[in-house]
Backbone as JSON Lines, residues from 0, in Angstrom:
{"i":0,"aa":"M","n":[0.82,-1.19,0.0],"ca":[0.0,0.0,0.0],"c":[0.87,1.26,0.0]}
{"i":1,"aa":"T","n":[1.9,1.27,0.83],"ca":[2.77,2.45,0.86],"c":[3.53,2.6,-0.45]}
{"i":2,"aa":"R","n":[3.84,1.49,-1.08],"ca":[4.53,1.56,-2.37],"c":[3.66,2.27,-3.4]}
{"i":3,"aa":"I","n":[2.38,1.99,-3.41],"ca":[1.46,2.63,-4.36],"c":[1.39,4.12,-4.08]}
{"i":4,"aa":"I","n":[1.32,4.49,-2.82],"ca":[1.24,5.9,-2.46],"c":[2.53,6.62,-2.87]}
{"i":5,"aa":"L","n":[3.68,6.01,-2.6],"ca":[4.95,6.63,-2.97],"c":[5.07,6.8,-4.48]}
{"i":6,"aa":"I","n":[4.69,5.78,-5.21],"ca":[4.77,5.87,-6.67],"c":[3.86,6.97,-7.19]}
{"i":7,"aa":"S","n":[2.65,7.06,-6.65],"ca":[1.74,8.1,-7.12],"c":[2.25,9.49,-6.77]}
{"i":8,"aa":"I","n":[2.91,9.65,-5.62],"ca":[3.46,10.95,-5.26],"c":[4.58,11.33,-6.23]}
{"i":9,"aa":"F","n":[5.49,10.4,-6.51],"ca":[6.58,10.71,-7.42],"c":[6.08,10.97,-8.84]}
{"i":10,"aa":"L","n":[5.1,10.23,-9.3],"ca":[4.55,10.5,-10.62],"c":[3.9,11.87,-10.67]}
{"i":11,"aa":"N","n":[3.24,12.24,-9.61],"ca":[2.62,13.56,-9.56],"c":[3.69,14.65,-9.59]}
{"i":12,"aa":"L","n":[4.79,14.46,-8.87],"ca":[5.85,15.46,-8.88],"c":[6.5,15.6,-10.26]}
{"i":13,"aa":"F","n":[6.73,14.48,-10.91],"ca":[7.35,14.54,-12.23],"c":[6.39,15.08,-13.29]}
{"i":14,"aa":"S","n":[5.11,14.92,-13.09],"ca":[4.17,15.43,-14.08],"c":[4.07,16.94,-14.0]}
{"i":15,"aa":"Q","n":[4.49,17.55,-12.88],"ca":[4.47,19.0,-12.76],"c":[5.36,19.65,-13.8]}
{"i":16,"aa":"I","n":[6.44,19.0,-14.16],"ca":[7.36,19.54,-15.15],"c":[6.66,19.67,-16.5]}
{"i":17,"aa":"A","n":[5.76,18.78,-16.82],"ca":[5.08,18.8,-18.1],"c":[4.07,19.93,-18.22]}
{"i":18,"aa":"W","n":[3.75,20.6,-17.1],"ca":[2.78,21.69,-17.14],"c":[3.42,23.03,-17.47]}
{"i":19,"aa":"A","n":[4.64,23.03,-17.95],"ca":[5.34,24.27,-18.24],"c":[4.65,25.02,-19.37]}
{"i":20,"aa":"H","n":[4.92,26.31,-19.42],"ca":[4.32,27.17,-20.44],"c":[4.81,26.77,-21.83]}
{"i":21,"aa":"K","n":[3.89,26.71,-22.76],"ca":[4.23,26.42,-24.14],"c":[3.5,27.4,-25.05]}
{"i":22,"aa":"C","n":[4.15,27.78,-26.11],"ca":[3.54,28.68,-27.08],"c":[2.7,27.86,-28.05]}
{"i":23,"aa":"V","n":[1.48,28.33,-28.3],"ca":[0.56,27.62,-29.18],"c":[0.07,28.59,-30.25]}
{"i":24,"aa":"L","n":[0.2,28.17,-31.49],"ca":[-0.3,28.97,-32.61],"c":[-1.79,28.68,-32.76]}
{"i":25,"aa":"N","n":[-2.62,29.71,-32.55],"ca":[-4.06,29.51,-32.53],"c":[-4.75,29.78,-33.86]}
{"i":26,"aa":"G","n":[-4.06,30.37,-34.8],"ca":[-4.71,30.65,-36.07],"c":[-3.69,31.05,-37.13]}
{"i":27,"aa":"N","n":[-4.22,31.54,-38.25],"ca":[-3.36,31.88,-39.37],"c":[-3.29,33.38,-39.63]}
{"i":28,"aa":"T","n":[-3.87,34.19,-38.76],"ca":[-3.82,35.63,-38.98],"c":[-2.44,36.15,-38.64]}
{"i":29,"aa":"A","n":[-2.13,37.34,-39.17],"ca":[-0.82,37.94,-38.94],"c":[-0.61,38.24,-37.46]}
{"i":30,"aa":"A","n":[-1.65,38.69,-36.78],"ca":[-1.53,39.02,-35.36],"c":[-1.24,37.77,-34.52]}
{"i":31,"aa":"E","n":[-1.91,36.68,-34.84],"ca":[-1.69,35.45,-34.07],"c":[-0.3,34.86,-34.33]}
{"i":32,"aa":"I","n":[0.15,34.95,-35.57],"ca":[1.49,34.46,-35.9],"c":[2.54,35.32,-35.22]}
{"i":33,"aa":"T","n":[2.32,36.64,-35.2],"ca":[3.26,37.55,-34.54],"c":[3.31,37.26,-33.04]}
{"i":34,"aa":"A","n":[2.14,37.06,-32.42],"ca":[2.09,36.75,-30.99],"c":[2.81,35.43,-30.71]}
{"i":35,"aa":"Y","n":[2.64,34.46,-31.57],"ca":[3.31,33.18,-31.43],"c":[4.83,33.35,-31.53]}
{"i":36,"aa":"N","n":[5.27,34.14,-32.51],"ca":[6.71,34.37,-32.69],"c":[7.31,35.1,-31.49]}
{"i":37,"aa":"Y","n":[6.58,36.09,-30.96],"ca":[7.06,36.79,-29.76],"c":[7.18,35.83,-28.58]}
{"i":38,"aa":"C","n":[6.19,34.97,-28.44],"ca":[6.21,34.0,-27.35],"c":[7.42,33.07,-27.48]}
{"i":39,"aa":"K","n":[7.66,32.56,-28.67],"ca":[8.81,31.68,-28.89],"c":[10.12,32.4,-28.63]}
{"i":40,"aa":"N","n":[10.2,33.66,-29.07],"ca":[11.41,34.44,-28.84],"c":[11.62,34.67,-27.35]}
{"i":41,"aa":"D","n":[10.57,35.0,-26.63],"ca":[10.68,35.21,-25.19],"c":[11.14,33.94,-24.48]}
{"i":42,"aa":"L","n":[10.62,32.8,-24.89],"ca":[11.04,31.54,-24.28],"c":[12.51,31.25,-24.6]}
{"i":43,"aa":"A","n":[12.93,31.57,-25.81],"ca":[14.31,31.29,-26.22],"c":[15.3,32.18,-25.48]}
{"i":44,"aa":"T","n":[14.92,33.44,-25.25],"ca":[15.84,34.37,-24.59],"c":[15.67,34.41,-23.09]}
{"i":45,"aa":"G","n":[14.55,33.87,-22.61],"ca":[14.29,33.89,-21.17],"c":[13.8,35.24,-20.68]}
{"i":46,"aa":"A","n":[13.34,36.08,-21.6],"ca":[12.92,37.44,-21.24],"c":[11.47,37.53,-20.81]}
{"i":47,"aa":"A","n":[10.74,36.45,-20.85],"ca":[9.3,36.51,-20.57],"c":[8.97,36.29,-19.1]}
{"i":48,"aa":"G","n":[9.97,36.17,-18.25],"ca":[9.71,35.92,-16.85],"c":[9.39,34.47,-16.56]}
{"i":49,"aa":"H","n":[9.7,33.6,-17.48],"ca":[9.42,32.18,-17.29],"c":[10.39,31.56,-16.29]}
{"i":50,"aa":"K","n":[11.55,32.2,-16.08],"ca":[12.48,31.68,-15.09],"c":[11.86,31.78,-13.71]}
{"i":51,"aa":"D","n":[11.13,32.89,-13.46],"ca":[10.44,33.02,-12.19],"c":[9.42,31.91,-12.01]}
{"i":52,"aa":"Q","n":[8.74,31.58,-13.09],"ca":[7.75,30.5,-13.03],"c":[8.43,29.17,-12.73]}
{"i":53,"aa":"K","n":[9.58,28.94,-13.35],"ca":[10.32,27.7,-13.1],"c":[10.79,27.64,-11.66]}
{"i":54,"aa":"L","n":[11.26,28.77,-11.14],"ca":[11.69,28.8,-9.75],"c":[10.53,28.52,-8.81]}
{"i":55,"aa":"Q","n":[9.38,29.1,-9.12],"ca":[8.19,28.86,-8.3],"c":[7.79,27.38,-8.35]}
{"i":56,"aa":"E","n":[7.87,26.77,-9.52],"ca":[7.57,25.35,-9.64],"c":[8.56,24.51,-8.84]}
{"i":57,"aa":"Q","n":[9.83,24.91,-8.84],"ca":[10.82,24.18,-8.06],"c":[10.55,24.32,-6.57]}
{"i":58,"aa":"V","n":[10.14,25.51,-6.14],"ca":[9.82,25.72,-4.73],"c":[8.65,24.83,-4.32]}
{"i":59,"aa":"V","n":[7.62,24.79,-5.15],"ca":[6.45,23.95,-4.85],"c":[6.86,22.48,-4.78]}
{"i":60,"aa":"A","n":[7.68,22.05,-5.73],"ca":[8.13,20.65,-5.74],"c":[8.95,20.34,-4.49]}
{"i":61,"aa":"L","n":[9.82,21.27,-4.09],"ca":[10.63,21.05,-2.9],"c":[9.78,21.04,-1.63]}
{"i":62,"aa":"E","n":[8.75,21.88,-1.6],"ca":[7.85,21.87,-0.44],"c":[7.1,20.55,-0.35]}
{"i":63,"aa":"R","n":[6.66,20.03,-1.47],"ca":[5.99,18.73,-1.48],"c":[6.94,17.62,-1.03]}
{"i":64,"aa":"E","n":[8.16,17.67,-1.54],"ca":[9.14,16.67,-1.15],"c":[9.43,16.77,0.36]}
{"i":65,"aa":"N","n":[9.51,17.99,0.87],"ca":[9.74,18.2,2.29],"c":[8.61,17.6,3.12]}
{"i":66,"aa":"E","n":[7.38,17.83,2.71],"ca":[6.23,17.26,3.42],"c":[6.28,15.73,3.4]}
{"i":67,"aa":"F","n":[6.63,15.19,2.25],"ca":[6.73,13.74,2.12],"c":[7.8,13.18,3.05]}
{"i":68,"aa":"L","n":[8.96,13.84,3.09],"ca":[10.04,13.37,3.94],"c":[9.69,13.52,5.42]}
{"i":69,"aa":"E","n":[8.97,14.57,5.76],"ca":[8.53,14.72,7.15],"c":[7.59,13.58,7.56]}
{"i":70,"aa":"R","n":[6.66,13.25,6.67],"ca":[5.75,12.13,6.96],"c":[6.54,10.82,7.1]}
{"i":71,"aa":"R","n":[7.53,10.65,6.25],"ca":[8.33,9.43,6.3],"c":[9.13,9.36,7.61]}
{"i":72,"aa":"L","n":[9.68,10.5,8.03],"ca":[10.41,10.53,9.29],"c":[9.49,10.19,10.47]}
{"i":73,"aa":"L","n":[8.28,10.72,10.44],"ca":[7.33,10.39,11.5],"c":[7.01,8.9,11.52]}
{"i":74,"aa":"M","n":[6.85,8.33,10.34],"ca":[6.55,6.91,10.24],"c":[7.72,6.08,10.79]}
{"i":75,"aa":"L","n":[8.94,6.46,10.43],"ca":[10.11,5.74,10.93],"c":[10.26,5.91,12.44]}
{"i":76,"aa":"R","n":[9.96,7.09,12.93],"ca":[10.02,7.32,14.37],"c":[9.03,6.41,15.11]}
{"i":77,"aa":"E","n":[7.82,6.31,14.57],"ca":[6.82,5.43,15.18],"c":[7.28,3.98,15.17]}
{"i":78,"aa":"R","n":[7.88,3.56,14.09],"ca":[8.37,2.18,14.0],"c":[9.47,1.92,15.03]}
{"i":79,"aa":"L","n":[10.37,2.89,15.16],"ca":[11.44,2.73,16.14],"c":[10.89,2.7,17.56]}
{"i":80,"aa":"L","n":[9.92,3.54,17.84],"ca":[9.31,3.51,19.17],"c":[8.61,2.18,19.43]}
{"i":81,"aa":"N","n":[7.96,1.64,18.41],"ca":[7.31,0.32,18.55],"c":[8.36,-0.77,18.81]}
{"i":82,"aa":"L","n":[9.49,-0.69,18.13],"ca":[10.57,-1.66,18.37],"c":[11.11,-1.54,19.79]}
{"i":83,"aa":"L","n":[11.24,-0.34,20.27],"ca":[11.71,-0.15,21.65],"c":[10.71,-0.72,22.66]}
{"i":84,"aa":"R","n":[9.44,-0.54,22.38],"ca":[8.41,-1.09,23.27],"c":[8.44,-2.61,23.27]}
{"i":85,"aa":"L","n":[8.72,-3.19,22.12],"ca":[8.77,-4.65,22.05],"c":[9.98,-5.23,22.78]}
{"i":86,"aa":"T","n":[11.07,-4.5,22.76],"ca":[12.29,-5.01,23.4],"c":[12.28,-4.81,24.9]}
{"i":87,"aa":"D","n":[11.44,-3.92,25.41],"ca":[11.38,-3.7,26.87],"c":[10.58,-4.71,27.58]}
């Protein structure tokens, strides 16, 4: 059961990377093509503030990992306390 939970948590964390901003061409008009080209240029040069978005995504991922590790530490602590109770 814990294996399934761990796998689902890791898959969820890795899927966050796939939610990154992508430029999409929505039509064939000159304005839409220009907007698409600007978006691609901003992504290529890093001028669109996407680095801030990536940093924010990394912070969220690290916070999730921290929560996971805290839960794991609590679980291990409980197991150790149970072992101590059994040996006494």
